[in-house]
C-alpha positions as a Python dict, from the first residue, in 0.01 Angstrom:
ca = {
    (1, 'M'): (0, 0, 0),
    (2, 'T'): (-12, -76, 370),
    (3, 'T'): (-233, -363, 482),
    (4, 'R'): (-528, -321, 718),
    (5, 'D'): (-345, -510, 992),
    (6, 'E'): (-32, -296, 953),
    (7, 'L'): (-235, 27, 975),
    (8, 'I'): (-414, -97, 1288),
    (9, 'A'): (-82, -200, 1444),
    (10, 'I'): (59, 151, 1390),
    (11, 'A'): (-250, 324, 1533),
    (12, 'S'): (-254, 77, 1822),
    (13, 'T'): (79, 212, 1945),
    (14, 'Y'): (-102, 534, 2040),
    (15, 'L'): (-389, 356, 2216),
    (16, 'F'): (-193, 95, 2404),
    (17, 'Q'): (167, 214, 2449),
    (18, 'G'): (58, 579, 2468),
    (19, 'L'): (-274, 589, 2653),
    (20, 'L'): (-254, 276, 2867),
    (21, 'E'): (106, 165, 2918),
    (22, 'H'): (254, 515, 2957),
    (23, 'K'): (536, 442, 2711),
    (24, 'P'): (507, 742, 2476),
    (25, 'D'): (850, 676, 2324),
    (26, 'E'): (703, 360, 2168),
    (27, 'V'): (423, 547, 1986),
    (28, 'L'): (492, 566, 1612),
    (29, 'F'): (450, 941, 1567),
    (30, 'A'): (577, 1125, 1261),
    (31, 'D'): (802, 1412, 1372),
    (32, 'D'): (541, 1667, 1261),
    (33, 'C'): (233, 1478, 1384),
    (34, 'V'): (-56, 1704, 1480),
    (35, 'R'): (-322, 1610, 1737),
    (36, 'I'): (-667, 1773, 1730),
    (37, 'E'): (-896, 1714, 2028),
    (38, 'M'): (-1257, 1834, 2020),
    (39, 'G'): (-1166, 2080, 1744),
    (40, 'W'): (-857, 2224, 1914),
    (41, 'E'): (-494, 2153, 1837),
    (42, 'T'): (-342, 1994, 2147),
    (43, 'G'): (-6, 1893, 2004),
    (44, 'G'): (192, 1999, 1701),
    (45, 'N'): (480, 1754, 1684),
    (46, 'A'): (601, 1419, 1817),
    (47, 'E'): (796, 1573, 2105),
    (48, 'E'): (492, 1764, 2234),
    (49, 'L'): (270, 1457, 2202),
    (50, 'R'): (513, 1233, 2388),
    (51, 'E'): (538, 1492, 2665),
    (52, 'L'): (159, 1512, 2682),
    (53, 'L'): (120, 1132, 2706),
    (54, 'A'): (386, 1118, 2978),
    (55, 'G'): (179, 1355, 3194),
    (56, 'D'): (-9, 1261, 3507),
    (57, 'A'): (-352, 1303, 3345),
    (58, 'Y'): (-305, 977, 3153),
    (59, 'L'): (-224, 773, 3464),
    (60, 'A'): (-600, 748, 3530),
    (61, 'N'): (-649, 543, 3211),
    (62, 'K'): (-731, 185, 3303),
    (63, 'A'): (-861, -10, 3003),
    (64, 'I'): (-987, 18, 2649),
    (65, 'T'): (-1302, -181, 2579),
    (66, 'D'): (-1547, -223, 2292),
    (67, 'L'): (-1277, -131, 2039),
    (68, 'V'): (-1394, -118, 1678),
    (69, 'W'): (-1165, -39, 1384),
    (70, 'V'): (-1267, 113, 1051),
    (71, 'V'): (-982, 126, 800),
    (72, 'E'): (-959, 301, 466),
    (73, 'D'): (-592, 361, 387),
    (74, 'P'): (-444, 604, 493),
    (75, 'Y'): (-716, 659, 756),
    (76, 'V'): (-776, 441, 1060),
    (77, 'D'): (-1074, 509, 1285),
    (78, 'A'): (-1084, 365, 1636),
    (79, 'R'): (-1405, 380, 1836),
    (80, 'F'): (-1380, 261, 2194),
    (81, 'C'): (-1468, 306, 2558),
    (82, 'L'): (-1198, 417, 2800),
    (83, 'E'): (-1229, 302, 3159),
    (84, 'L'): (-1061, 510, 3428),
    (85, 'H'): (-907, 398, 3758),
    (86, 'G'): (-1125, 471, 4059),
    (87, 'M'): (-1417, 612, 3859),
    (88, 'D'): (-1746, 473, 3740),
    (89, 'V'): (-1744, 702, 3437),
    (90, 'V'): (-1666, 545, 3100),
    (91, 'M'): (-1548, 779, 2827),
    (92, 'R'): (-1666, 711, 2473),
    (93, 'I'): (-1398, 807, 2224),
    (94, 'A'): (-1370, 825, 1846),
    (95, 'T'): (-1018, 876, 1712),
    (96, 'R'): (-915, 915, 1349),
    (97, 'F'): (-552, 852, 1257),
    (98, 'R'): (-386, 936, 926),
    (99, 'I'): (-96, 699, 871),
    (100, 'E'): (182, 785, 625),
    (101, 'N'): (510, 601, 571),
    (102, 'G'): (449, 376, 871),
    (103, 'E'): (392, 665, 1114),
    (104, 'I'): (99, 850, 1267),
    (105, 'Q'): (84, 1182, 1083),
    (106, 'H'): (-241, 1322, 1223),
    (107, 'I'): (-479, 1238, 1508),
    (108, 'E'): (-829, 1375, 1555),
    (109, 'I'): (-1018, 1292, 1874),
    (110, 'L'): (-1382, 1335, 1968),
    (111, 'F'): (-1507, 1214, 2303),
    (112, 'N'): (-1797, 1209, 2542),
    (113, 'G'): (-1665, 1214, 2895),
    (114, 'G'): (-2001, 1194, 3066),
    (115, 'E'): (-1981, 1362, 3404),
    (116, 'L'): (-1612, 1440, 3345),
    (117, 'H'): (-1664, 1616, 3012),
    (118, 'A'): (-1659, 1976, 3137),
    (119, 'M'): (-1362, 1910, 3366),
    (120, 'I'): (-1160, 1751, 3083),
    (121, 'M'): (-1234, 2038, 2847),
    (122, 'Q'): (-1124, 2290, 3111),
    (123, 'A'): (-805, 2094, 3186),
    (124, 'T'): (-704, 2084, 2818),
    (125, 'E'): (-763, 2456, 2763),
    (126, 'P'): (-396, 2552, 2820),
    (127, 'L'): (-293, 2308, 2543),
    (128, 'R'): (-524, 2448, 2276),
    (129, 'T'): (-424, 2665, 1987),
    (130, 'D'): (-654, 2818, 1726),
    (131, 'L'): (-696, 2616, 1412),
}
């Protein structure tokens, strides 16, 4: 059984190395990790997810605040606010990770982007596949 702190450390690689530090190679993805965002699949394996995190859209990410963890092995829920460079909008995000064998196997993301919500949904449309 993996400890709470170990599960949080694994999920944290996505939040901090992936979303903020732009070091997607340091995120502990399983090879077949799937990412679901707002009900749509936006990545079906580690390679696709690393490519996505390396994209310009994530350069706007500035800081994660108000981070709260809820852990029930193998699930780790992170609820947080994401501040963006040069914008007054704060995104509220809920992310559920399923951790298996020390790697992120599945990610599900729900967010409220405030004024940016419609623009973000339109920008992610090319990534989506039917579930």
